[in-house]
Backbone as CSV, one residue per row, in Angstrom:
resi,resn,N_x,N_y,N_z,CA_x,CA_y,CA_z,C_x,C_y,C_z
1,MET,-21.266,-36.515,-0.725,-20.420,-35.693,-1.483,-21.717,-35.252,-3.113
2,ALA,-22.109,-37.021,-3.121,-23.103,-36.537,-4.308,-24.322,-36.100,-4.411
3,GLU,-24.754,-35.337,-2.873,-25.831,-33.991,-2.811,-25.001,-32.986,-3.280
4,ASN,-24.158,-32.943,-3.191,-23.370,-31.440,-3.011,-22.737,-31.421,-4.595
5,LYS,-22.718,-32.365,-5.414,-22.378,-32.122,-7.029,-24.177,-32.054,-7.697
6,THR,-25.292,-32.762,-7.106,-26.242,-32.493,-7.538,-27.153,-31.256,-7.032
7,THR,-26.545,-30.373,-6.278,-27.271,-29.410,-5.466,-25.915,-28.041,-6.623
8,GLU,-24.763,-28.300,-7.042,-23.816,-27.292,-7.747,-24.207,-27.647,-9.404
9,HIS,-24.786,-28.847,-9.635,-25.254,-28.507,-10.576,-26.945,-28.245,-11.353
10,SER,-27.485,-28.332,-10.282,-28.685,-27.828,-10.375,-28.391,-26.509,-10.288
11,THR,-27.789,-25.540,-9.401,-27.888,-24.387,-9.607,-26.751,-24.188,-10.859
12,LEU,-26.346,-24.512,-11.337,-25.974,-24.124,-12.350,-26.805,-24.187,-13.576
13,GLU,-27.724,-25.156,-13.738,-28.197,-25.141,-14.665,-29.752,-24.122,-14.661
14,ASP,-29.893,-23.869,-13.001,-30.767,-22.763,-12.678,-30.340,-21.629,-13.742
15,ILE,-28.844,-21.589,-13.719,-28.640,-19.893,-13.629,-28.651,-19.892,-15.050
16,GLU,-28.278,-21.063,-16.000,-28.100,-20.913,-16.909,-29.388,-20.469,-17.876
17,ASN,-30.488,-21.235,-17.316,-32.223,-21.199,-17.756,-32.083,-20.035,-17.514
18,ALA,-32.240,-18.877,-16.583,-32.455,-17.365,-16.062,-32.146,-16.643,-17.267
19,ALA,-30.878,-17.113,-17.625,-29.765,-15.618,-18.423,-30.078,-15.829,-19.878
20,PRO,-29.317,-14.429,-20.545,-30.341,-15.189,-22.028,-29.215,-15.628,-22.346
21,MET,-29.636,-16.500,-23.573,-28.722,-17.210,-24.896,-27.473,-16.530,-24.873
22,SER,-27.340,-14.970,-24.882,-25.981,-14.657,-25.438,-24.668,-14.799,-23.875
23,MET,-25.413,-14.891,-23.000,-24.592,-15.148,-21.586,-24.469,-16.411,-21.491
24,HIS,-24.708,-17.822,-21.997,-24.386,-19.048,-21.884,-22.849,-19.503,-21.973
25,PRO,-22.295,-18.435,-23.199,-20.604,-18.899,-23.501,-20.291,-18.434,-21.702
26,ILE,-20.344,-16.706,-21.602,-19.847,-16.750,-20.777,-20.000,-16.928,-19.235
27,LEU,-20.882,-17.662,-18.666,-21.340,-18.091,-18.032,-20.578,-19.500,-17.740
28,GLU,-20.395,-20.044,-19.022,-19.787,-21.542,-18.587,-18.597,-21.495,-18.678
29,ALA,-17.696,-20.021,-19.488,-16.376,-19.838,-18.899,-15.775,-19.404,-17.400
30,ALA,-17.083,-18.733,-16.827,-16.573,-18.641,-15.745,-16.955,-19.514,-14.452
31,PHE,-17.479,-20.196,-14.973,-17.976,-21.673,-14.183,-16.349,-22.694,-14.625
32,LYS,-15.684,-22.308,-15.732,-14.831,-23.153,-15.380,-13.730,-23.109,-15.570
33,TYR,-13.580,-21.152,-14.899,-12.215,-20.736,-14.865,-12.310,-19.810,-13.623
34,GLN,-13.055,-20.670,-12.486,-13.929,-19.978,-11.534,-12.523,-20.358,-9.993
35,LYS,-11.521,-20.787,-10.347,-10.607,-20.656,-9.207,-9.456,-19.861,-10.085
36,GLN,-8.944,-19.645,-11.461,-8.156,-18.190,-11.682,-8.674,-17.276,-11.126
37,ILE,-10.443,-17.280,-11.926,-11.051,-15.391,-11.419,-10.795,-15.525,-10.057
38,VAL,-10.915,-16.271,-8.705,-11.175,-16.030,-7.513,-9.003,-15.647,-7.258
39,ILE,-8.209,-16.384,-7.592,-7.094,-15.934,-7.465,-6.408,-14.717,-8.024
40,GLY,-6.944,-14.639,-9.137,-6.886,-13.156,-9.885,-7.732,-12.134,-8.937
41,VAL,-8.684,-12.499,-8.868,-9.284,-11.198,-8.155,-8.646,-10.603,-6.642
42,ILE,-7.997,-12.131,-5.906,-7.506,-11.728,-4.674,-5.933,-11.295,-5.247
43,ALA,-5.416,-11.319,-5.979,-3.643,-10.702,-6.325,-4.075,-9.875,-6.501
44,ILE,-5.296,-8.973,-7.503,-5.568,-7.652,-7.499,-5.834,-6.648,-6.084
45,VAL,-6.696,-7.520,-4.794,-6.882,-6.640,-3.606,-5.876,-6.875,-3.110
46,ALA,-5.207,-8.053,-2.849,-3.660,-7.516,-1.899,-2.604,-6.482,-2.665
47,ALA,-2.407,-6.591,-4.505,-1.542,-5.697,-4.858,-2.077,-4.050,-4.277
48,THR,-3.947,-3.738,-4.421,-3.982,-2.379,-4.061,-3.811,-2.516,-2.448
49,GLY,-3.937,-3.362,-1.820,-3.802,-3.203,0.054,-2.506,-2.915,-0.076
50,LEU,-1.328,-3.619,-0.742,-0.233,-3.185,-0.863,0.491,-1.682,-1.177
51,TYR,-0.470,-1.220,-2.047,-0.342,-0.048,-2.760,-0.520,0.566,-1.791
52,ALA,-1.849,0.967,-1.425,-2.080,1.496,-0.117,-1.207,1.960,1.100
53,GLY,-0.792,0.709,1.074,-0.238,0.518,2.955,1.127,1.266,2.590
54,VAL,1.951,1.420,1.157,3.403,1.812,0.994,2.927,3.760,0.787
55,ASN,1.174,4.152,0.044,1.420,5.378,0.148,1.176,6.139,1.729
56,ALA,0.487,5.439,2.320,-0.328,5.223,3.939,1.727,5.400,4.906
57,TYR,1.796,4.689,4.852,3.963,5.056,5.258,4.490,6.490,5.069
58,THR,4.626,6.525,3.411,5.524,7.606,2.836,4.375,8.501,3.163
59,GLN,3.404,8.779,2.896,2.076,10.074,3.642,2.977,10.371,4.987
60,ARG,2.580,9.324,5.788,3.133,9.571,7.586,4.264,10.073,7.510
61,ALA,5.530,9.424,6.803,6.797,9.506,7.017,6.889,11.559,6.162
62,ARG,6.386,11.546,5.447,6.430,13.019,4.931,5.938,14.240,5.838
63,THR,4.810,13.874,6.732,3.850,14.871,7.177,5.048,14.670,8.716
64,THR,5.152,13.778,9.054,6.255,13.620,10.463,7.419,14.372,9.911
65,ALA,8.285,14.482,9.225,9.455,15.293,8.727,8.839,17.159,8.813
66,GLN,8.095,17.038,8.260,7.599,18.282,8.357,7.327,18.901,9.491
67,ALA,6.551,18.167,10.047,6.575,18.433,11.712,7.601,18.847,12.196
68,GLU,8.443,17.906,11.814,9.928,18.140,12.797,10.947,19.295,12.031
69,LEU,11.074,19.595,10.913,11.446,20.503,10.282,10.675,22.122,10.898
70,GLY,8.814,22.010,11.048,8.477,23.187,11.368,9.031,23.499,12.431
71,LYS,8.868,22.859,13.746,9.116,22.739,14.900,10.190,23.320,15.484
72,ILE,11.662,22.784,14.484,12.454,23.153,14.385,13.039,24.526,14.312
73,LEU,12.542,25.323,13.256,11.701,27.048,12.398,11.430,27.745,13.512
74,LEU,10.447,26.948,13.997,9.320,27.964,14.830,10.278,28.322,16.363
75,GLU,10.964,26.971,17.198,11.541,27.437,17.718,13.058,27.600,18.362
76,GLU,13.852,27.057,17.109,15.062,27.867,16.889,15.177,28.532,16.229
77,LYS,16.147,29.879,16.925,16.224,31.360,16.202,17.889,31.209,15.710
78,GLY,18.530,32.141,15.208,20.030,31.877,14.315,20.708,30.366,14.201
79,ARG,21.479,30.842,14.691,22.551,29.757,15.033,22.621,28.497,15.232
80,THR,21.671,28.466,16.511,20.979,27.138,16.852,20.475,25.926,16.131
81,ARG,19.891,26.699,15.022,18.855,26.193,14.108,19.599,24.816,13.228
82,LEU,20.766,25.667,13.125,21.754,24.587,12.136,21.798,23.245,12.583
83,PRO,22.364,23.256,14.117,22.398,21.466,13.854,21.616,21.110,14.320
84,PRO,20.154,21.023,14.622,19.199,19.787,14.029,18.918,20.073,12.746
85,LEU,19.592,20.797,12.157,19.066,20.383,10.652,20.332,19.928,9.741
86,LYS,21.211,19.310,10.611,22.013,18.216,9.844,21.864,16.842,9.805
87,LEU,20.628,16.491,9.608,19.600,15.798,9.810,20.807,14.107,10.015
88,CYS,21.141,14.282,11.128,21.745,12.946,10.999,21.237,11.894,11.686
89,SER,20.224,11.735,11.852,19.544,10.021,11.703,18.571,9.785,9.836
90,ALA,19.424,11.365,8.757,18.960,10.380,7.599,19.814,9.807,7.275
91,PRO,19.639,9.434,6.373,20.407,8.078,5.602,21.765,8.582,5.337
92,HIS,22.803,8.175,5.040,24.189,8.649,4.771,24.384,9.555,3.254
93,ARG,23.722,9.093,2.642,23.686,9.898,0.938,23.048,11.282,1.178
94,LEU,21.870,11.286,1.690,21.435,12.645,2.488,21.877,13.812,3.614
95,ARG,23.235,12.990,3.901,23.771,14.191,5.017,24.401,14.857,4.246
96,SER,24.789,16.131,4.700,25.268,17.143,4.134,26.718,17.019,4.409
97,SER,27.420,16.489,5.497,28.782,15.965,5.579,28.675,14.953,6.540
98,PRO,30.160,14.190,6.162,29.960,12.927,6.863,30.295,13.038,8.503
99,GLN,31.151,14.193,8.825,31.083,14.963,10.345,29.681,15.275,11.239
100,CYS,28.538,14.979,10.500,27.459,16.225,10.766,26.864,16.198,11.998
101,CYS,27.709,14.663,12.580,26.428,14.273,13.640,27.379,14.213,14.703
102,SER,28.837,14.363,14.740,30.250,14.326,15.610,29.836,15.395,16.847
103,ASN,29.668,16.653,16.251,29.120,17.562,17.623,27.573,17.858,17.469
104,SER,26.910,17.081,17.880,25.388,17.298,17.575,24.876,18.479,18.429
105,HIS,24.101,19.630,17.976,23.283,20.442,18.906,23.897,21.116,19.527
106,SER,25.959,21.753,19.039,26.330,21.972,19.792,26.729,23.593,18.748
107,PRO,26.091,24.536,18.982,27.041,25.743,17.836,28.235,25.711,17.215
108,PRO,28.151,26.424,16.468,29.613,26.568,15.764,30.272,27.493,16.574
């Protein structure tokens, strides 16, 4: 354990000796608050990863919905387009009517 302290102390001294005098306060602060800096960097990386993941999921969902809509519009003709467009799998607040899924895929 004493060897580790000596090596760490000599490394700090080596860095301080090689750095210009104006950098000493910055280096001392960096070594003093090393744990907080590492935690901050990890938090930033985690937040960035979460943001990227949510964006990727949203983009994939949007692409899937567009592909399904395109498939319905290309394959179905006339009144047969309406039942698939009723959005039976959509959340309740986005459905056109509460009964939209009761007689699914049968023309009126």
